[in-house]
ZAMARGU-4260 file (C-alpha; in steps of 0.2 Angstrom, whole numbers, plus 5000, padded with zeros to 4 digits):
<rodrens>
0) 4961/5018/4985 | 4971/5003/4993 | 4982/5002/5007 | 4997/4990/5010 | 5001/4982/5026
5) 5016/4972/5031 | 5030/4972/5044 | 5045/4983/5042 | 5055/4975/5027 | 5040/4966/5020
10) 5042/4975/5004 | 5027/4988/5004 | 5036/5002/4997 | 5044/4992/4983 | 5027/4985/4978
15) 5018/5002/4980 | 5031/5010/4968 | 5030/4996/4956 | 5011/4997/4955 | 5012/5016/4953
20) 5024/5015/4939 | 5015/5001/4930 | 4997/5008/4931 | 5000/5027/4933 | 4993/5027/4951
25) 4998/5039/4965 | 5009/5030/4978 | 5009/5039/4995 | 5024/5034/5005 | 5018/5040/5022
30) 5035/5039/5030 | 5043/5050/5017 | 5028/5062/5019 | 5030/5063/5038 | 5049/5066/5036
35) 5046/5079/5024 | 5037/5090/5037 | 5054/5092/5046 | 5045/5090/5063 | 5058/5085/5076
40) 5046/5075/5086 | 5040/5065/5071 | 5058/5062/5065 | 5064/5056/5082 | 5049/5044/5083
45) 5052/5037/5066 | 5070/5035/5069 | 5067/5026/5085 | 5053/5014/5078 | 5039/5022/5088
50) 5022/5028/5083 | 5019/5046/5077 | 5007/5058/5084 | 4990/5053/5076 | 4984/5070/5073
55) 5000/5076/5064 | 5000/5060/5054 | 4981/5061/5049 | 4983/5080/5044 | 4998/5076/5033
60) 4989/5061/5025 | 4973/5071/5022 | 4983/5085/5014 | 4991/5073/5002 | 4975/5063/4998
65) 4966/5080/4994 | 4980/5084/4981 | 4979/5066/4974 | 4961/5066/4972 | 4960/5082/4962
70) 4957/5078/4944 | 4972/5082/4933 | 4970/5092/4917 | 4979/5088/4901 | 4983/5101/4888
75) 4974/5095/4872 | 4974/5103/4855 | 4962/5103/4841 | 4957/5113/4826 | 4942/5124/4822
80) 4940/5129/4804 | 4958/5124/4801 | 4964/5135/4816 | 4973/5125/4829 | 4970/5130/4848
85) 4974/5122/4864 | 4962/5118/4878 | 4962/5109/4895 | 4953/5093/4897 | 4950/5084/4914
90) 4958/5067/4916 | 4951/5054/4928 | 4958/5055/4946 | 4971/5041/4949 | 4970/5027/4961
95) 4979/5030/4977 | 4991/5017/4985 | 4993/5021/5004 | 5010/5014/5011 | 5012/5015/5030
100) 4994/5022/5034 | 4984/5018/5044 | 4998/5014/5057 | 4987/5011/5072 | 4969/5009/5077
105) 4967/5028/5081 | 4972/5031/5063 | 4959/5019/5057 | 4946/5028/5068 | 4951/5044/5060
110) 4948/5037/5042 | 4931/5031/5048 | 4926/5047/5057 | 4932/5058/5042 | 4924/5048/5028
115) 4940/5042/5021 | 4935/5024/5024 | 4922/5025/5010 | 4936/5028/4997 | 4947/5013/5004
120) 4943/4998/4992 | 4954/4986/5000 | 4969/4982/5011 | 4983/4970/5005 | 4993/4962/5019
125) 5011/4957/5013 | 5017/4942/5024 | 5035/4938/5025 | 5044/4927/5039 | 5053/4937/5052
130) 5070/4929/5048 | 5069/4935/5030 | 5063/4952/5035 | 5079/4953/5046 | 5090/4949/5031
135) 5081/4962/5020 | 5082/4976/5033 | 5101/4973/5036 | 5104/4973/5017 | 5095/4990/5014
140) 5107/4999/5027 | 5094/5012/5032 | 5100/5024/5046 | 5085/5020/5057 | 5086/5001/5055
145) 5095/4998/5071 | 5091/4982/5080 | 5081/4991/5094 | 5071/5001/5082 | 5067/4986/5071
150) 5061/4976/5085 | 5050/4990/5091 | 5042/4992/5074 | 5040/4973/5072 | 5032/4971/5089
155) 5021/4986/5087 | 5015/4980/5070 | 5011/4963/5077 | 5001/4970/5091 | 4991/4982/5081
160) 4988/4974/5064 | 4975/4961/5068 | 4964/4974/5077 | 4966/4986/5062 | 4961/4973/5049
165) 4946/4968/5059 | 4940/4985/5061 | 4943/4989/5042 | 4934/4973/5037 | 4919/4977/5048
170) 4918/4994/5039 | 4917/4986/5022 | 4935/4986/5017 | 4941/4971/5007 | 4956/4961/5015
175) 4968/4950/5006 | 4984/4941/5012 | 4998/4939/5000 | 5014/4929/5001 | 5028/4942/5001
180) 5042/4929/4998 | 5051/4928/4981 | 5056/4940/4968 | 5049/4957/4967 | 5040/4952/4951
185) 5033/4936/4959 | 5025/4947/4973 | 5019/4960/4961 | 5010/4946/4951 | 5001/4940/4967
190) 4996/4957/4971 | 4989/4960/4953 | 4979/4945/4955 | 4970/4952/4970 | 4968/4969/4961
195) 4961/4960/4947 | 4948/4951/4958 | 4943/4968/4965 | 4941/4975/4947 | 4955/4988/4949
200) 4967/4981/4935 | 4963/4969/4921 | 4960/4952/4927 | 4972/4939/4920 | 4966/4923/4914
205) 4975/4907/4920 | 4973/4890/4914 | 4975/4876/4927 | 4994/4874/4924 | 4997/4892/4926
210) 4987/4893/4942 | 4996/4878/4949 | 5013/4886/4946 | 5007/4902/4954 | 5002/4893/4969
215) 5018/4884/4970 | 5027/4901/4969 | 5016/4906/4984 | 5021/4891/4994 | 5004/4883/4992
220) 5007/4866/4985 | 4990/4860/4987 | 4981/4866/4971 | 4964/4866/4981 | 4970/4879/4993
225) 4966/4897/4991 | 4980/4907/4983 | 4976/4922/4994 | 4968/4915/5010 | 4957/4927/5020
230) 4958/4927/5038
</rodrens>
């Protein structure tokens, strides 16, 4: 399991969906899960860019995670003495991508207290300058993307993300920062490079020229700089 961090508009959902489609993983868009509860308090909080009740959020995520972790079964057919028959064969559980969780330190604490932290391989922080984030949010024209709500979500993220990442790191979760500027494919490739380092996807082999090009895309012109700096 991995989780994606990033300010509103950083592209977490886009990348989560791309990864899920490409690798057959389970993408959990926690915002959609919470809205699906049809809880007036939760809907109001999300619309206003405010935090959601931690207990309700944790309960919803736990339910979805339990379903995602359950091994699927595939219907297979074979023959015995020339007679075909069908049988169920378990398939490996899919990797899970959390998008929008944990949202605050209380939710991180819940993951630790309930043992979910042991399943969390790493957290990827997608970084985009605030000016570009504004452009993206205006372009997507979502109902709750009012200026006031956006500012509240951004300010809350800025206040909480450092502490959350520090706590996750102290509990053995890998942390990597990825430049979120560029095309969707550019960002996806940067994330895949991280996942390759973590052994979650096949690791691509780059020659020096390819690596320099990747760094240039990420805005790191010095080839000696780390493409994904840890902080």
